[in-house]
N, C-alpha and C positions, 0 to 999 in steps of 0.2 A: 553271563550279566547280560548280553544283547534280550535272552529270552525275558528276563525279567524288567527290561527297559518298556519291549514292546508291552506286554502284558498290565505295565502299569500306564502307558498312553494308552491301551487299546479301552482301562476303564475312564482315564478322563477323558476322552472322547465319547463313552457311552454315555456318559453323566453330563456328558454338555459341557462340561469343565475347559474342554478346549478343542478347537474346529480339527477336522480331517488333516491337515498340511500342517499343521503342528505338534500332533499327534505324533504323524511320521516323522519327524524332522525329529523329536524329541528321541524315537525309537531305535531312529537312523536306520530305516525305511522309508521309500517310494507308498507317497500315499493309495496307490493301486494294493499295494501288497495290506497296508492298514486294515483297506474298505474290505479284501479278500476275507483277514483274520474276522473284522466286526461282520458281515457277512453270515460265517461260519460258525460265530456264537449269537447269533442273532438280534444285531442291529443296536442301536440305542435304547436305557433301558428306563430312562427317566424322564422327569421336566428339564426344559433348559434351563438355563442356568438364572437368567435374569428373571424368573417366577420363584426362583428358591433364596430365601434369606443370608444374607451374607452376615457371617459371625468376625467382629476384629479379633485379628490374635497377633500377639508379638513372641520376639522371643528377647531371652534374658542376656 
């Protein structure tokens, strides 16, 4: 489960959805470990969240 959490947090961080501290906390690792993973896979991959149009969603 931790591997899945790390991949999910890494993806969210790369897409600028969450910051590195939040991503690390979500994955259950320290920020330095998450940053090493980011460095291994090539850093952030898209524009910051502020530049992305948000779409409201709801749950039934």
